[in-house]
C-alpha positions, 0 to 999 in steps of 0.5 A: 499499500502507497503511503500518503500524508494528508495535510489539514489546514483551516482556521481555528475552529474549522474542524481540523481535529475532528476531520483528523480523528475521523481519518484515523478511525477510518484509514488502517495503520493512520496516525495523526501528527500536529506540527503546531511546535514546529510550524515555523520550521515547516512553513520556512522549509515547506518546499524542501521538506514536501519535496523530499517526501514526494520524491520518496514515493509518498503521495501528499494531499493538502486540504484547507478547511473553510468555514463561514465567518458566522459559523466561526464566531458561533464555534469559538463563542466563549473561548479565549483566543 
């Protein structure tokens, strides 16, 4: 089976964690890696990192979650940002 990296982006409250949890439950041998702590490094060297991954035979899928402003406001109401 070919290895795949699914990269999920989106605003706070857009559902990234929920989508990742669903994927882990439904994709055999999958795992979640949250790059929050190394995010600046990934952003700085993104092209190089993902180029090496793709060159090694991995499939890279990038998805950006979009949520309308009113829905985001509803989801984060009461959360301290």
